[in-house]
C-alpha positions as a Markdown table, in Angstrom:
| # | Residue | x | y | z |
|---|---|---|---|---|
| 1 | Met | 10.3 | -35.4 | 10.3 |
| 2 | Arg | 8.3 | -33.3 | 12.8 |
| 3 | Val | 9.3 | -29.7 | 13.3 |
| 4 | Ser | 7.9 | -27.4 | 16.0 |
| 5 | Met | 7.0 | -23.8 | 15.1 |
| 6 | Ala | 5.8 | -21.8 | 18.1 |
| 7 | Gly | 4.3 | -24.8 | 19.7 |
| 8 | Ala | 2.4 | -26.1 | 16.7 |
| 9 | Trp | 3.6 | -29.4 | 15.2 |
| 10 | Thr | 3.8 | -29.9 | 11.4 |
| 11 | Thr | 5.1 | -32.6 | 9.2 |
| 12 | Arg | 6.2 | -30.2 | 6.4 |
| 13 | Lys | 9.7 | -30.9 | 5.1 |
| 14 | Pro | 12.2 | -28.3 | 6.2 |
| 15 | Val | 14.0 | -26.2 | 3.6 |
| 16 | Val | 17.8 | -26.0 | 3.8 |
| 17 | Phe | 19.5 | -22.6 | 3.3 |
| 18 | Ala | 23.3 | -22.3 | 3.7 |
| 19 | Asn | 23.5 | -25.4 | 5.9 |
| 20 | Asp | 20.9 | -24.0 | 8.4 |
| 21 | Tyr | 17.6 | -25.8 | 8.7 |
| 22 | Gln | 14.6 | -23.5 | 8.5 |
| 23 | Leu | 10.9 | -24.3 | 8.4 |
| 24 | Glu | 9.3 | -24.0 | 5.0 |
| 25 | Phe | 7.3 | -20.8 | 5.2 |
| 26 | Leu | 4.4 | -20.3 | 2.8 |
| 27 | Met | 2.3 | -17.4 | 1.7 |
| 28 | Arg | 1.2 | -14.9 | 4.4 |
| 29 | Ala | -1.1 | -11.9 | 4.6 |
| 30 | Cys | -1.8 | -9.1 | 7.0 |
| 31 | Ile | -5.5 | -8.2 | 6.5 |
| 32 | Gln | -6.9 | -4.9 | 7.7 |
| 33 | Arg | -10.6 | -4.1 | 7.6 |
| 34 | Val | -10.9 | -0.5 | 6.3 |
| 35 | Ser | -13.4 | 2.1 | 5.6 |
| 36 | Gln | -11.1 | 3.4 | 2.9 |
| 37 | Ala | -7.6 | 2.8 | 1.6 |
| 38 | Arg | -5.4 | 3.8 | -1.2 |
| 39 | Val | -1.9 | 3.5 | -2.6 |
| 40 | Val | 0.0 | 6.5 | -4.0 |
| 41 | Val | 3.2 | 6.1 | -6.1 |
| 42 | Glu | 5.1 | 9.3 | -7.1 |
| 43 | Gly | 2.0 | 11.4 | -6.5 |
| 44 | Glu | -0.3 | 9.1 | -8.5 |
| 45 | Ile | -3.1 | 7.1 | -6.9 |
| 46 | Thr | -2.5 | 3.5 | -8.3 |
| 47 | Gly | -5.3 | 1.8 | -6.3 |
| 48 | Glu | -8.1 | 3.0 | -4.1 |
| 49 | Ile | -11.1 | 1.4 | -2.3 |
| 50 | Ser | -13.8 | 2.4 | 0.1 |
| 51 | Arg | -15.2 | -0.3 | 2.5 |
| 52 | Gly | -13.3 | -3.5 | 2.3 |
| 53 | Val | -9.9 | -4.9 | 3.2 |
| 54 | Leu | -6.4 | -3.9 | 2.7 |
| 55 | Val | -4.2 | -7.0 | 2.2 |
| 56 | Leu | -0.5 | -6.8 | 2.6 |
| 57 | Leu | 0.6 | -10.0 | 0.8 |
| 58 | Gly | 3.9 | -11.8 | 1.3 |
| 59 | Val | 5.1 | -14.5 | -1.1 |
| 60 | Ala | 7.7 | -17.0 | -0.1 |
| 61 | Ala | 10.1 | -18.8 | -2.4 |
| 62 | Thr | 8.3 | -22.1 | -1.8 |
| 63 | Asp | 4.8 | -20.9 | -2.5 |
| 64 | Thr | 2.5 | -22.7 | -5.0 |
| 65 | Asp | -0.8 | -22.1 | -6.6 |
| 66 | Ala | -2.4 | -24.2 | -3.8 |
| 67 | Glu | -1.4 | -21.7 | -1.2 |
| 68 | Leu | -2.5 | -18.8 | -3.4 |
| 69 | Ser | -6.0 | -20.2 | -4.0 |
| 70 | Trp | -6.5 | -21.2 | -0.4 |
| 71 | Leu | -5.5 | -17.8 | 0.9 |
| 72 | Ala | -7.5 | -15.8 | -1.7 |
| 73 | Asp | -10.6 | -17.8 | -1.0 |
| 74 | Lys | -10.1 | -17.6 | 2.8 |
| 75 | Ile | -9.8 | -13.8 | 2.7 |
| 76 | Val | -12.8 | -13.4 | 0.5 |
| 77 | Arg | -14.9 | -15.5 | 2.8 |
| 78 | Leu | -13.5 | -14.4 | 6.1 |
| 79 | Arg | -16.3 | -13.1 | 8.3 |
| 80 | Ile | -14.8 | -9.9 | 9.8 |
| 81 | Phe | -17.6 | -7.5 | 9.0 |
| 82 | Glu | -20.4 | -6.7 | 11.5 |
| 83 | Asp | -24.0 | -7.9 | 11.0 |
| 84 | Asp | -27.1 | -6.0 | 12.3 |
| 85 | Ala | -26.4 | -7.4 | 15.8 |
| 86 | Gly | -22.9 | -6.0 | 15.8 |
| 87 | Lys | -21.2 | -9.4 | 15.5 |
| 88 | Met | -18.4 | -10.1 | 13.0 |
| 89 | Asn | -20.5 | -12.4 | 11.0 |
| 90 | Leu | -20.3 | -11.2 | 7.4 |
| 91 | Ser | -17.7 | -11.7 | 4.6 |
| 92 | Leu | -16.3 | -9.2 | 2.2 |
| 93 | Ala | -18.6 | -10.5 | -0.5 |
| 94 | Glu | -21.7 | -10.3 | 1.7 |
| 95 | Val | -21.1 | -6.6 | 2.5 |
| 96 | Gly | -20.2 | -5.7 | -1.1 |
| 97 | Gly | -16.6 | -4.7 | -0.1 |
| 98 | Ala | -13.5 | -4.4 | -2.2 |
| 99 | Met | -9.9 | -5.5 | -1.7 |
| 100 | Leu | -6.7 | -3.5 | -2.1 |
| 101 | Val | -3.7 | -5.8 | -2.4 |
| 102 | Val | -0.2 | -4.5 | -1.8 |
| 103 | Ser | 2.9 | -6.7 | -2.3 |
| 104 | Gln | 4.9 | -6.8 | 1.0 |
| 105 | Phe | 8.0 | -8.9 | 0.9 |
| 106 | Thr | 9.0 | -7.5 | 4.3 |
| 107 | Leu | 6.4 | -9.8 | 5.9 |
| 108 | Tyr | 9.3 | -12.3 | 5.7 |
| 109 | Gly | 11.7 | -10.2 | 7.6 |
| 110 | Asp | 13.6 | -12.4 | 10.0 |
| 111 | Cys | 15.0 | -10.3 | 12.9 |
| 112 | Arg | 16.2 | -13.1 | 15.1 |
| 113 | Lys | 19.9 | -12.4 | 14.5 |
| 114 | Gly | 21.5 | -8.9 | 14.5 |
| 115 | Arg | 19.7 | -5.7 | 13.9 |
| 116 | Arg | 19.1 | -5.9 | 10.2 |
| 117 | Pro | 16.2 | -8.1 | 8.9 |
| 118 | Ser | 17.0 | -10.9 | 6.6 |
| 119 | Phe | 14.6 | -11.6 | 3.7 |
| 120 | Ile | 16.0 | -14.9 | 2.6 |
| 121 | Asp | 12.6 | -16.6 | 2.9 |
| 122 | Ala | 10.9 | -14.1 | 0.6 |
| 123 | Ala | 10.3 | -15.1 | -3.1 |
| 124 | Pro | 12.6 | -13.6 | -5.7 |
| 125 | Pro | 10.9 | -10.5 | -7.3 |
| 126 | Glu | 10.0 | -12.2 | -10.6 |
| 127 | Met | 8.3 | -15.1 | -8.9 |
| 128 | Ala | 6.7 | -12.9 | -6.3 |
| 129 | Glu | 5.2 | -10.6 | -8.9 |
| 130 | Ala | 3.7 | -13.5 | -10.9 |
| 131 | Met | 2.2 | -15.0 | -7.7 |
| 132 | Tyr | 0.9 | -11.5 | -6.7 |
| 133 | Glu | -0.8 | -11.0 | -10.0 |
| 134 | Arg | -2.4 | -14.5 | -9.9 |
| 135 | Phe | -3.6 | -13.8 | -6.4 |
| 136 | Val | -5.3 | -10.5 | -7.5 |
| 137 | Ala | -6.8 | -12.3 | -10.6 |
| 138 | His | -8.2 | -15.1 | -8.4 |
| 139 | Val | -9.8 | -12.6 | -6.0 |
| 140 | Ala | -11.3 | -10.6 | -9.0 |
| 141 | Lys | -12.6 | -13.9 | -10.5 |
| 142 | Ser | -14.6 | -14.4 | -7.3 |
| 143 | Gly | -16.5 | -11.2 | -8.0 |
| 144 | Ile | -14.7 | -8.9 | -5.5 |
| 145 | Pro | -13.6 | -5.5 | -6.9 |
| 146 | Thr | -9.8 | -5.3 | -6.6 |
| 147 | Ala | -7.3 | -2.5 | -6.6 |
| 148 | Thr | -3.5 | -2.8 | -6.3 |
| 149 | Gly | -0.3 | -1.0 | -5.6 |
| 150 | Arg | 2.6 | -1.0 | -8.0 |
| 151 | Phe | 5.0 | -3.9 | -7.6 |
| 152 | Arg | 8.7 | -3.1 | -6.8 |
| 153 | Thr | 8.1 | 0.6 | -6.1 |
| 154 | Asn | 8.1 | 2.8 | -3.0 |
| 155 | Met | 4.4 | 3.1 | -2.1 |
| 156 | Ala | 2.6 | 5.4 | 0.3 |
| 157 | Val | -0.2 | 3.3 | 1.7 |
| 158 | Glu | -3.0 | 5.3 | 3.3 |
| 159 | Leu | -5.9 | 3.7 | 5.2 |
| 160 | Thr | -8.6 | 4.2 | 7.8 |
| 161 | Asn | -8.6 | 1.0 | 9.8 |
| 162 | Asp | -12.2 | 0.1 | 10.7 |
| 163 | Gly | -12.5 | -1.3 | 14.2 |
| 164 | Pro | -9.6 | -1.6 | 14.2 |
| 165 | Val | -9.6 | -5.2 | 12.8 |
| 166 | Thr | -6.3 | -6.6 | 11.8 |
| 167 | Ile | -5.8 | -10.3 | 11.0 |
| 168 | Trp | -2.7 | -12.3 | 10.2 |
| 169 | Ile | -2.9 | -15.4 | 8.1 |
| 170 | Asp | -0.1 | -17.8 | 7.3 |
| 171 | Thr | -0.9 | -20.7 | 5.0 |
| 172 | Glu | 1.8 | -23.0 | 6.5 |
| 173 | Lys | -0.7 | -24.9 | 8.6 |
| 174 | Asn | -3.6 | -25.0 | 6.2 |
| 175 | Val | -2.7 | -26.3 | 2.8 |
């Protein structure tokens, strides 16, 4: 079966929810290059970095470790930092940057119907938390200093976007 998603064709099997066919969405991330970022929960700083990237990570109910590994490796090696010539040609590892990872189920908010977003494609909290923790561990294993927010809490995310550079990655087309 071939299903179109915004003009791109895929052979992924659709997932059926309540008799409606929806394309199987996979892990996604909003990546922001920052000069500094931190997460504050109830007045306590739970994660803080200087130069690096802030990753808002969304986990879908259909995600696997293949998407997790691909996305973590992709972000670590993504060349979004400027070299001496001013071109975005250096990766997080090459500039000695850090990664602040914040769980963000709202990346799966579907606003096509009505005025209230539906989050049916987001992973259940227990699954999302386990995938989130494995993602952070995978990044840390690659030698990148990591910091995190606190899962299932109301977080104040503060950042200074450098550039600004903001990149969206959805693993659906890549794994």
